[in-house]
C-alpha positions as CSV (number, residue, x, y, z in Angstrom):
1,X,5.9,67.6,57.9
2,X,6.8,71.1,59.0
3,X,4.3,73.3,61.0
4,X,2.8,76.6,58.7
5,X,4.6,78.4,60.8
6,X,8.3,76.7,61.3
7,X,11.2,78.9,60.6
8,X,14.5,77.7,60.1
9,X,17.6,79.3,61.4
10,X,18.2,81.8,58.3
11,X,14.5,82.5,57.8
12,X,14.4,83.2,61.3
13,X,17.2,85.5,61.1
14,X,16.9,87.0,57.5
15,X,13.0,88.4,58.9
16,X,14.8,90.0,61.9
17,X,17.3,91.5,60.4
18,X,15.6,93.4,57.6
19,X,15.6,96.1,58.8
20,X,19.2,96.5,59.8
21,X,20.5,98.4,56.6
22,X,17.6,101.2,57.5
23,X,18.8,102.1,60.5
24,X,19.8,105.2,59.1
25,X,17.0,106.2,57.8
26,X,15.5,106.7,61.1
27,X,17.2,109.8,61.8
28,X,16.6,111.5,58.5
29,X,13.3,110.6,58.0
30,X,12.9,112.0,62.0
31,X,14.8,115.6,61.2
32,X,12.1,115.8,58.0
33,X,9.3,114.7,59.9
34,X,8.4,112.3,58.7
35,X,8.2,109.5,61.0
36,X,5.5,109.4,64.2
37,X,6.7,109.2,68.0
38,X,7.3,105.7,68.2
39,X,9.5,105.7,64.8
40,X,11.8,108.8,66.7
41,X,12.1,106.9,69.8
42,X,14.2,104.8,67.6
43,X,16.9,107.5,66.2
44,X,19.4,106.6,68.8
45,X,20.6,103.5,66.7
46,X,21.5,105.3,63.8
47,X,24.9,104.3,62.6
48,X,26.1,107.8,61.8
49,X,24.8,109.5,64.3
50,X,27.5,111.0,66.5
51,X,29.0,109.1,68.9
52,X,32.2,109.0,72.2
53,X,35.2,107.2,71.8
54,X,36.8,105.2,74.1
55,X,38.2,108.5,75.6
56,X,38.6,112.2,75.9
57,X,40.8,113.4,73.4
58,X,41.3,116.8,71.1
59,X,41.1,115.3,67.6
60,X,37.8,115.1,66.4
61,X,38.0,115.2,62.6
62,X,40.7,114.0,60.3
63,X,42.3,116.0,57.2
64,X,44.2,113.8,54.8
65,X,46.9,115.3,52.5
66,X,47.8,112.4,50.2
67,X,50.8,112.5,48.0
68,X,50.4,110.1,46.8
69,X,53.2,108.1,44.6
70,X,56.2,108.5,47.1
71,X,57.7,112.1,47.5
72,X,61.1,112.5,49.1
73,X,61.5,112.8,52.6
74,X,65.9,113.6,52.2
75,X,64.6,116.3,49.8
76,X,61.1,117.3,52.0
77,X,61.5,116.0,55.5
78,X,64.9,114.5,56.3
79,X,68.4,116.5,55.5
80,X,70.8,114.0,54.7
81,X,74.1,116.5,54.6
82,X,76.3,113.0,54.1
83,X,74.7,112.5,50.1
84,X,76.8,115.9,49.0
85,X,80.1,113.6,50.4
86,X,79.3,110.5,48.7
87,X,78.1,112.3,45.5
88,X,78.6,110.9,42.3
89,X,79.8,107.9,44.5
90,X,79.0,104.8,46.1
91,X,77.0,104.9,48.9
92,X,79.1,102.7,52.6
93,X,75.8,100.9,53.0
94,X,75.7,96.7,52.0
95,X,71.8,96.5,52.9
96,X,71.1,99.8,50.0
97,X,68.2,96.9,48.7
98,X,65.5,99.0,45.6
99,X,63.3,97.6,43.4
100,X,65.4,99.0,40.4
101,X,69.0,99.8,39.7
102,X,70.0,102.1,41.0
103,X,73.7,104.2,40.9
104,X,75.3,106.8,43.3
105,X,74.4,109.0,45.7
106,X,72.2,111.9,44.7
107,X,72.8,115.1,47.4
108,X,68.8,117.0,47.5
109,X,69.2,119.7,45.2
110,X,67.1,121.9,47.7
111,X,68.0,123.7,50.8
112,X,67.5,122.7,54.5
113,X,66.5,125.2,57.2
114,X,66.0,125.7,60.7
115,X,62.1,127.3,61.3
116,X,60.4,128.4,64.8
117,X,61.5,128.2,68.3
118,X,61.8,124.3,67.4
119,X,65.0,124.8,64.7
120,X,62.8,121.7,63.3
121,X,65.0,121.2,59.5
122,X,62.4,121.8,56.5
123,X,63.6,122.4,53.1
124,X,62.6,125.4,50.8
125,X,60.2,122.9,48.9
126,X,58.2,123.4,51.5
127,X,59.1,127.2,52.6
128,X,55.7,128.0,53.3
129,X,54.5,125.0,55.7
130,X,57.7,125.5,57.3
131,X,56.2,128.6,59.0
132,X,54.5,126.6,61.0
133,X,57.3,124.4,62.4
134,X,56.1,124.5,65.6
135,X,52.8,123.0,64.6
136,X,54.4,120.1,63.1
137,X,55.6,116.6,63.8
138,X,57.4,114.9,61.4
139,X,57.8,110.9,61.9
140,X,61.0,110.8,60.2
141,X,61.5,107.0,60.8
142,X,58.3,105.3,58.5
143,X,58.7,101.9,57.4
144,X,56.5,100.5,55.3
145,X,56.3,96.8,53.6
146,X,57.5,96.9,50.0
147,X,58.5,99.3,47.7
148,X,55.1,98.7,44.9
149,X,52.9,101.3,44.6
150,X,49.6,99.4,44.5
151,X,50.0,98.1,48.1
152,X,51.6,100.2,49.3
153,X,48.2,102.1,48.9
154,X,46.2,99.6,50.3
155,X,48.3,99.7,53.5
156,X,48.4,103.6,54.2
157,X,44.7,103.4,53.9
158,X,43.0,100.6,55.0
159,X,46.0,99.2,57.2
160,X,46.0,96.2,55.5
161,X,48.2,95.6,51.7
162,X,46.6,93.0,49.4
163,X,42.9,91.6,51.4
164,X,39.1,94.2,51.2
165,X,40.0,96.1,54.7
166,X,37.9,99.4,55.4
167,X,39.9,102.0,55.0
168,X,41.0,104.3,57.6
169,X,38.4,107.1,57.0
170,X,35.6,104.3,57.0
171,X,36.7,103.1,60.7
172,X,36.5,106.9,62.2
173,X,32.9,107.5,60.8
174,X,32.1,103.5,62.2
175,X,34.3,104.9,65.7
176,X,32.9,108.3,65.9
177,X,29.6,108.9,63.3
178,X,29.3,112.3,61.7
179,X,28.5,115.5,63.0
180,X,26.3,117.1,60.0
181,X,23.8,114.4,58.8
182,X,23.5,116.7,54.8
183,X,26.7,115.5,54.2
184,X,28.7,112.2,53.9
185,X,31.1,111.4,56.9
186,X,33.8,111.3,54.5
187,X,35.1,112.6,51.7
188,X,37.3,111.3,49.5
189,X,38.8,114.1,46.6
190,X,41.0,113.4,43.6
191,X,41.0,115.4,40.7
192,X,40.9,114.3,37.1
193,X,39.5,110.8,38.1
194,X,40.5,108.1,40.8
195,X,44.0,107.4,42.3
196,X,46.1,104.2,41.8
197,X,43.3,101.5,43.4
198,X,40.7,103.2,42.7
199,X,38.0,103.8,45.8
200,X,39.5,100.8,47.4
201,X,41.2,104.1,49.0
202,X,38.2,104.9,50.2
203,X,35.9,101.6,50.9
204,X,34.0,100.9,53.7
205,X,35.3,96.8,53.7
206,X,33.3,94.9,56.1
207,X,31.9,97.6,57.0
208,X,28.2,98.6,56.4
209,X,29.0,100.5,52.9
210,X,27.1,104.3,55.0
211,X,30.9,104.7,56.3
212,X,32.5,104.1,53.3
213,X,34.0,107.5,51.2
214,X,31.7,109.7,49.2
215,X,34.5,110.2,46.1
216,X,34.9,114.0,44.5
217,X,36.5,114.8,41.1
218,X,38.3,118.2,42.7
219,X,38.5,119.4,39.2
220,X,35.4,120.4,38.9
221,X,34.3,124.2,40.3
222,X,31.0,123.4,39.5
223,X,28.9,122.5,42.4
224,X,26.8,119.9,39.5
225,X,30.3,119.0,38.6
226,X,31.8,117.6,41.7
227,X,28.7,116.2,43.0
228,X,27.1,114.3,40.3
229,X,23.3,114.8,40.3
230,X,22.9,116.5,43.6
231,X,20.5,118.3,42.6
232,X,17.1,117.5,41.3
233,X,16.1,119.6,38.5
234,X,12.9,117.7,37.0
235,X,11.3,116.7,40.6
236,X,9.9,118.4,43.9
237,X,11.6,117.5,47.4
238,X,8.2,116.2,48.1
239,X,7.5,113.5,45.5
240,X,11.2,112.7,45.9
241,X,11.1,111.8,49.5
242,X,7.7,110.3,48.4
243,X,10.0,108.0,45.4
244,X,12.4,107.4,48.5
245,X,9.4,106.0,50.6
246,X,8.3,103.2,47.8
247,X,12.2,102.8,47.0
248,X,13.4,102.2,50.8
249,X,10.0,99.7,50.9
250,X,10.5,97.5,47.6
251,X,14.8,97.7,48.4
252,X,14.0,96.2,52.7
253,X,12.1,93.4,50.4
254,X,15.4,92.9,48.8
255,X,17.1,92.7,51.3
256,X,15.2,90.2,52.9
257,X,15.7,87.9,50.6
258,X,19.4,88.7,50.0
259,X,20.7,89.6,53.5
260,X,24.3,91.2,54.2
261,X,24.8,92.3,50.9
262,X,27.4,95.5,51.4
263,X,26.1,96.7,48.0
264,X,22.7,96.7,49.0
265,X,23.2,98.2,51.6
266,X,25.7,100.9,50.7
267,X,23.3,101.6,47.3
268,X,19.9,102.4,49.9
269,X,22.2,105.0,52.6
270,X,23.4,106.4,48.6
271,X,19.8,107.2,47.9
272,X,19.2,108.9,51.1
273,X,22.3,110.8,51.4
274,X,21.7,112.3,47.7
275,X,18.7,114.0,48.7
276,X,20.2,115.4,52.4
277,X,22.7,117.2,50.5
278,X,21.1,118.6,47.8
279,X,21.2,121.7,49.7
280,X,23.7,121.7,52.3
281,X,26.8,120.5,49.5
282,X,26.0,123.5,47.3
283,X,26.7,125.9,49.7
284,X,29.7,123.5,51.4
285,X,31.6,123.3,47.9
286,X,30.9,126.6,46.7
287,X,34.6,128.4,47.7
288,X,33.3,131.3,45.8
289,X,31.4,132.2,49.0
290,X,35.1,132.9,50.9
291,X,36.2,136.6,51.2
292,X,39.1,137.4,48.8
293,X,41.9,137.1,51.0
294,X,41.5,134.0,52.0
295,X,41.0,132.7,48.6
296,X,44.0,134.7,48.2
297,X,45.7,132.8,51.2
298,X,45.0,129.5,49.7
299,X,46.1,130.6,46.3
300,X,45.2,129.3,43.0
301,X,44.8,125.5,41.4
302,X,43.6,122.4,41.9
303,X,45.4,121.8,45.3
304,X,44.8,124.8,46.5
305,X,41.1,124.5,46.2
306,X,40.9,121.2,47.8
307,X,42.1,121.6,50.8
308,X,40.0,125.1,50.8
309,X,37.0,122.7,50.4
310,X,38.6,120.3,52.9
311,X,38.7,123.5,55.7
312,X,34.9,124.1,54.1
313,X,33.8,120.2,55.0
314,X,35.4,119.5,58.5
315,X,34.0,122.9,59.8
316,X,30.8,121.9,58.7
317,X,30.1,117.9,60.5
318,X,32.3,115.7,58.1
319,X,34.5,113.9,60.3
320,X,37.5,112.8,57.7
321,X,38.5,114.2,54.3
322,X,41.2,112.5,51.9
323,X,42.3,115.2,49.6
324,X,45.0,113.2,46.9
325,X,47.3,114.9,44.7
326,X,45.6,113.3,41.7
327,X,44.9,110.3,39.7
328,X,48.3,109.1,38.6
329,X,51.1,108.8,41.5
330,X,52.6,112.4,40.7
331,X,54.9,112.3,43.2
332,X,56.5,109.5,41.4
333,X,59.5,111.2,40.6
334,X,62.1,108.3,38.6
335,X,63.3,111.1,36.9
336,X,63.7,115.2,36.6
337,X,62.8,115.6,40.7
338,X,64.3,118.2,41.2
339,X,61.6,119.7,38.4
340,X,58.7,117.3,39.5
341,X,59.0,117.8,43.3
342,X,59.3,121.6,43.1
343,X,56.0,121.9,41.1
344,X,53.7,119.6,42.6
345,X,55.7,121.3,46.6
346,X,54.9,124.5,44.3
347,X,50.9,123.6,44.1
348,X,50.4,122.7,47.9
349,X,52.5,124.4,50.5
350,X,50.9,128.1,50.3
351,X,47.6,126.1,50.7
352,X,48.4,124.0,53.2
353,X,50.7,126.4,55.6
354,X,46.7,128.8,54.6
355,X,44.7,125.7,56.0
356,X,46.7,125.3,59.1
357,X,46.3,129.7,59.3
358,X,42.7,129.5,59.1
359,X,42.3,125.9,61.4
360,X,43.3,128.2,63.8
361,X,41.6,131.0,63.3
362,X,38.5,129.3,63.5
363,X,38.8,127.6,66.0
364,X,39.5,123.7,64.7
365,X,42.9,122.9,64.3
366,X,43.5,122.0,68.1
367,X,40.2,119.7,67.2
368,X,41.5,118.5,63.5
369,X,45.2,115.9,63.2
370,X,46.3,116.7,59.6
371,X,48.1,114.5,57.7
372,X,50.3,115.0,55.0
373,X,52.5,112.5,53.4
374,X,52.7,109.6,51.2
375,X,52.6,105.2,50.7
376,X,56.2,105.3,50.9
377,X,59.7,107.3,50.6
378,X,62.4,107.4,47.9
379,X,65.8,106.5,47.4
380,X,69.1,109.1,49.0
381,X,70.7,107.2,44.8
382,X,69.8,108.0,41.6
383,X,67.7,105.7,39.4
384,X,69.4,104.3,36.8
385,X,68.2,103.9,33.1
386,X,66.7,101.1,32.2
387,X,64.7,99.6,28.5
388,X,61.1,101.5,28.4
389,X,61.7,103.7,31.6
390,X,63.2,107.2,32.6
391,X,64.0,108.1,29.1
392,X,67.8,107.8,29.8
393,X,67.8,110.0,32.5
394,X,69.5,109.5,35.7
395,X,68.0,112.6,38.4
396,X,65.2,111.2,39.9
397,X,65.2,108.4,42.5
398,X,63.4,105.0,43.0
399,X,60.8,103.6,45.1
400,X,61.7,103.5,48.7
401,X,59.4,101.6,52.2
402,X,62.7,101.2,54.5
403,X,62.1,104.6,55.4
404,X,60.3,107.6,54.4
405,X,58.5,111.3,56.5
406,X,55.2,111.6,57.2
407,X,54.3,114.3,59.1
408,X,51.2,115.0,61.8
409,X,49.7,118.4,63.1
410,X,46.7,119.2,65.2
411,X,44.5,117.9,67.9
412,X,46.6,116.4,70.3
413,X,50.3,116.7,68.2
414,X,52.5,117.7,70.3
415,X,54.6,120.0,67.4
416,X,58.1,121.6,66.7
417,X,59.4,117.6,67.1
418,X,60.8,115.1,64.6
419,X,60.4,111.9,66.0
420,X,62.6,108.8,65.2
421,X,66.0,109.0,62.2
422,X,67.0,107.1,59.3
423,X,70.4,106.2,58.6
424,X,72.9,109.4,57.7
425,X,72.0,109.0,53.8
426,X,68.0,108.5,54.5
427,X,67.4,104.7,53.3
428,X,66.6,103.1,56.1
429,X,64.5,103.5,59.7
430,X,67.2,102.9,62.5
431,X,66.0,105.0,65.7
432,X,62.9,104.2,66.8
433,X,61.0,102.8,63.8
434,X,57.6,103.7,62.5
435,X,55.7,101.1,61.0
436,X,52.1,102.7,59.1
437,X,50.4,99.8,62.0
438,X,52.2,102.3,64.4
439,X,50.6,105.9,62.6
440,X,47.3,104.3,62.8
441,X,47.6,103.1,65.8
442,X,48.6,106.5,67.2
443,X,46.7,108.3,64.9
444,X,43.1,106.7,66.8
445,X,44.2,107.4,70.5
446,X,44.7,111.2,69.2
447,X,40.7,110.9,68.3
448,X,40.2,108.7,71.3
449,X,40.8,104.9,70.6
450,X,42.3,102.2,72.1
451,X,43.2,100.6,68.6
452,X,43.6,96.6,70.2
453,X,40.4,97.4,71.6
454,X,38.2,99.7,68.5
455,X,36.6,95.8,66.7
456,X,34.6,94.6,64.4
457,X,33.2,91.4,64.0
458,X,33.2,89.9,60.7
459,X,33.4,86.3,59.6
460,X,33.7,85.2,63.1
461,X,36.9,87.2,63.7
462,X,37.2,91.0,65.3
463,X,38.6,92.6,62.8
464,X,40.6,96.9,63.4
465,X,42.4,99.2,61.7
466,X,45.9,97.9,62.5
467,X,45.2,93.7,62.3
468,X,46.9,92.6,65.2
469,X,50.0,95.0,64.9
470,X,50.6,98.6,65.6
471,X,51.9,100.5,68.9
472,X,51.4,104.1,70.0
473,X,54.3,105.7,69.5
474,X,54.0,107.8,72.5
475,X,56.7,110.5,71.3
476,X,53.6,112.5,68.9
477,X,51.5,112.9,71.8
478,X,51.0,116.4,73.1
């Protein structure tokens, strides 16, 4: 017979670990004056407290402008005049492997021009963004794994195309914490619903739930619709606090019987965050508080407002903000590319330029890393119509993971340059190829992390955003 106080190994670990899910609660309650001095001594264990990276770095926060769907590199940031020579003809490229049936060369309907002192060539689709050419580093030699949206979304956002892994934003908040406990450390905005792969794009994976992204449907202008239930109109804050304290005790008991439950961990954290956000979010998400000249600079529309919201959020200490263009791969121009790319670029071009100017005005540009790009690019040849798609049109491009462009600006980035090249037609990365793992390694370096040492132990293994790959692209660094 067992001794009355004998515990199994599992029971001992459970008893010792039941409080781990509430470590973030100590700082939150301490700020509200609800902890004793003894309890306040433990607030350094708060998982969201600001932390220093491996080494000093200029970048302290990230804005990811996700052009989901796959914008065409040869129509935006990678000029290929050779396509005009072969217009309507087959390209002399033996390795032109595509997902769907493709045909002849499709020259860009847009004009490229040199901008700034650097002479960086950018399409007239982004003529306003191009005014900041000397601040932008275009990586023209990006490549991914497959020409399919779903795995490419996860690769770009989570560093893994198949398995459940923490998102880039979750890794950043895990590493740096946040500067404002009254707002989420990681906000993911997408108008009119979730993007493809839904909340996997901002999941915390095996990281604690406190590091997951908070979704905001940016089509709304009313704060109470942007963030559901942000205000409790039925109960005073003091009563809410008592209810949350009781709920925390019950959850602690429940968690003691179910250790390492990420969904329960996330639920506990979400209750606390919702309580804290009631006043702060009302201010942060209300763009009408901006002066008219700022609103005019960003321009009208959901995307412009989303980028202004991104600036307001990082200005208030949010660590990572992702702005997706829409829920159904809007940049996925299999047909009508000229019309669609012009429309989409028109929704963001002026606002991107305003964002960069605004960050400079506020002294935040050198501390904010901006990433623009999609999950892959598009072919330099026309996509042929197939049954049930393209409506018989021959004026779009297929998916292309062999070569595409993204650009970086801000904290620690050497602007006014293009890194790497694709072949003469813009199909495949040929000089200084940069994989998505390399992009992630470079971004982490700009934030002060050695991507090989920035790990989290799970299931007996040290995991990292870059998996077992990745190199820092030193040409990007200032």
